[in-house]
N, C-alpha and C positions, 0 to 999 in steps of 0.2 A: 399449432402455435406453439412458441417457445415459451417456457415459464422460468423464472428466475427465483430460486429459494435462499432466503437468507438464513445463514448458518451463525449462530454468535461465534465470535471469534476465540473465545475460551475453548470452545470444542475443535476448532480448526487448529490451535496451536496453543500449547501449554501458556499459562500467565507468565510464567518466569521467562519465556523467550523473546517476548515483547520489549523493544527499547525505542526511546524518542529518537527522533531523525536528528543529526548534528545541526541541521539547519533550523531547527526549531527555536523559537524565542522563549522567553520567560512566560510562564503562566500554563493554561491547559489548551489552549488553542493549536494545538501539535498533531503531526502525523506519528503514528507508531508503526515501526516495522519488526517484522520476524522472518530469520533465516531459517528458511524449512529445506529440507534435501530435494534441490531442484527447483525450489518455488521460494516466492517472497510473499509473505503477508503485509498488509497495509490496512490499518484501521484508525479511526479517529480516537485521539487519546480522551476526550471528553465522554466517550460512549465506550467503555473497555468492556462490556458484555454484548455489544451491539455487534452488527455483522462486519465480517472483514473481506477484503478484496484478495484473492489469492492468484497470483500471476505466476506464469513460468519464468525463471531466472533471467532466460534470453529477452523475454517481452518487457521485463523491468529495465534491463541493462538498455535496450533499444529506447525506451520511453527516457530514461536518463539522459542519453545521448542526444535525443532529439532537443529535449529541454535545454540541454547546454547548448546546443546549435541555435536557440533562439525560438523554436518552435512554441506553440502555445497549445495544441491539440494532443501532442503526444502520437501524432501519426504523419508526422513530415510536412504538414501543411502550416502556413504561418498566418492564415486568415481566420 
């Protein structure tokens, strides 16, 4: 059985490396990103010490391209 372990985002990437998405609006309901060599970190701006999702840069780019094409699931499916 696979298990998932949440690691605080500040242990994955230093606090100073995180920035708000340019698509975030006012307030704290935002996504923060961090550019790490070969990877992209994603976390909730309201929970800065909470877990972070860390993706390969190519996976993040594929996700963004799918969203720009109108996909909703980030995997090429639109349903």
